C-alpha positions as CSV (number, residue, x, y, z in Angstrom):
1,K,0.0,0.0,0.0
2,E,2.8,2.4,0.8
3,K,4.5,1.7,-2.5
4,L,1.2,2.5,-4.2
5,Y,1.1,6.0,-2.5
6,E,4.7,6.6,-3.4
7,T,4.1,5.7,-7.0
8,K,1.0,7.9,-7.2
9,A,3.0,10.9,-5.7
10,Q,5.8,10.4,-8.2
11,L,3.2,10.3,-11.1
12,N,1.6,13.5,-9.8
13,S,5.0,15.2,-9.6
14,V,5.8,14.1,-13.2
15,G,2.4,15.5,-14.3
16,M,3.1,18.9,-12.6
17,Q,6.5,19.1,-14.2
18,A,5.0,18.3,-17.6
19,S,2.4,21.1,-17.1
20,A,5.1,23.5,-16.0
21,M,7.1,22.6,-19.1
22,A,4.1,23.2,-21.3
23,T,3.5,26.6,-19.7
24,Q,7.2,27.5,-20.3
25,A,6.9,26.4,-23.9
26,S,3.9,28.7,-24.5
27,A,5.7,31.6,-22.8
28,I,8.7,31.0,-25.1
29,T,6.4,31.0,-28.1
30,A,4.8,34.3,-27.0
31,V,8.1,36.0,-26.4
32,G,9.3,34.8,-29.8
33,A,6.2,36.4,-31.4
34,V,6.8,39.7,-29.6
35,T,10.4,39.7,-30.5
36,E,9.5,39.2,-34.2
37,A,6.9,42.1,-34.0
38,L,9.4,44.4,-32.4
39,G,12.0,43.5,-35.0
40,N,9.6,44.4,-37.8
41,A,8.7,47.7,-36.1
42,N,12.4,48.6,-35.9
43,K,12.9,47.8,-39.5
44,V,10.0,50.1,-40.5
45,M,10.9,53.0,-38.1
46,D,13.6,55.4,-39.2
47,A,15.4,56.5,-36.0
48,T,16.8,59.7,-37.6
49,K,13.4,60.7,-39.0
50,M,11.8,60.1,-35.6
51,N,14.5,62.1,-33.8
52,K,14.0,65.0,-36.3
53,T,10.2,64.9,-35.7
54,L,10.7,65.0,-31.9
55,M,13.2,67.9,-32.2
56,E,10.7,69.8,-34.4
57,F,7.9,69.1,-31.9
58,Q,10.0,70.3,-29.0
59,R,10.9,73.5,-30.9
60,E,7.3,74.2,-31.8
61,N,6.2,73.5,-28.2
62,E,8.8,76.0,-26.9
63,M,7.6,78.6,-29.4
64,A,4.0,78.1,-28.4
65,N,5.0,78.5,-24.7
66,M,6.9,81.7,-25.5
67,K,3.9,83.1,-27.4
68,E,1.5,82.2,-24.6
69,E,3.8,84.0,-22.1
70,M,3.9,87.1,-24.4
71,M,0.1,87.1,-24.8
72,N,-0.4,86.7,-21.0
73,D,2.0,89.6,-20.4
74,A,0.3,91.8,-23.0
75,L,-3.1,91.0,-21.6
76,A,-2.0,91.6,-18.1
77,D,-0.5,95.0,-19.1
78,A,-3.6,95.9,-21.0
79,F,-6.0,95.1,-18.2
80,D,-3.9,96.4,-15.3
81,E,-4.4,100.0,-16.3
82,S,-7.0,101.6,-14.1
83,D,-7.6,104.2,-16.8
84,V,-9.3,101.5,-18.9
85,E,-11.5,100.5,-16.0
86,E,-12.5,104.1,-15.3
87,E,-13.2,104.8,-19.0
88,A,-15.3,101.6,-19.2
89,N,-17.3,102.8,-16.2
90,E,-17.8,106.2,-17.7
91,V,-19.0,104.7,-21.0
92,T,-21.3,102.3,-19.2
93,N,-22.8,105.1,-17.2
94,Q,-23.3,107.2,-20.3
95,V,-25.0,104.4,-22.1
96,L,-27.3,103.7,-19.2
97,A,-28.1,107.4,-18.9
98,E,-28.9,107.6,-22.6
99,L,-31.2,104.6,-22.4
100,G,-32.9,106.2,-19.4
101,V,-32.0,103.4,-17.0
102,E,-32.1,104.5,-13.4
103,L,-30.7,101.9,-11.0
104,D,-30.3,104.1,-8.0
105,S,-33.8,103.4,-6.7
106,K,-33.5,99.7,-7.3
107,M,-29.9,99.0,-6.2
108,V,-28.2,100.6,-3.3
109,G,-24.6,101.5,-3.5
110,L,-24.2,101.8,-7.3
111,D,-23.1,104.9,-9.0
112,A,-25.5,105.0,-12.0
113,P,-26.2,108.5,-13.5
114,N,-29.7,110.0,-13.2
115,K,-29.4,112.1,-16.3
116,A,-27.5,112.2,-19.6
117,P,-24.0,113.8,-19.5
118,P,-23.7,117.4,-20.7
119,K,-23.2,117.7,-24.5
120,K,-20.4,119.6,-26.0
121,E,-20.8,122.0,-28.9
122,G,-20.7,120.2,-32.3
123,E,-21.6,116.8,-30.8
124,E,-25.3,117.2,-31.4
125,G,-25.1,115.6,-34.9
126,V,-22.9,112.8,-33.7
127,V,-25.1,112.1,-30.7
128,S,-28.2,112.0,-32.8
129,E,-26.6,109.5,-35.1
130,E,-25.5,107.4,-32.1
131,E,-29.0,107.6,-30.7
132,A,-30.4,106.5,-34.1
133,A,-28.0,103.6,-34.2
134,L,-28.9,102.6,-30.6
135,M,-32.6,102.8,-31.4
136,D,-32.0,100.5,-34.5
137,A,-30.1,98.0,-32.4
138,L,-32.5,98.1,-29.4
139,P,-35.0,95.6,-30.7
140,D,-32.2,93.1,-31.6
141,L,-30.7,93.6,-28.1
142,R,-34.1,93.1,-26.5
143,A,-34.6,89.9,-28.5
144,R,-31.2,88.6,-27.4
145,L,-32.0,89.5,-23.8
146,D,-35.3,87.7,-24.0
147,A,-33.6,84.6,-25.5
148,L,-31.4,84.3,-22.4
């Protein structure tokens, strides 16, 4: 009986070794296929052309970064000026006054004008043209506002 158990254990050991060898053989076959594929890829790829493309990409990327920095600096300089903000506020107030919008009674703490700014001599023709243009654009602006 003991010999039978010993023989059965040896047979199981041989079976496990055979299955390990089969697994190793499949791994070797897979590695061989990968090696062949990589070899074909190396034959097709031109290293100098790839290097040239990467260098060009790096140069273009650096140029784009420099342009972005220049644009950021220019925009920062343009919007840092307080004169622009004051002028924008004046224009906004003038437009609101010309349209007759009075926000003082509705909103506390805002500086909206109650009346139109004083007109200078010679501006009457220009102002009337601007008023006509505003009146022409008003229905379109109302339609856009209603669409929101």
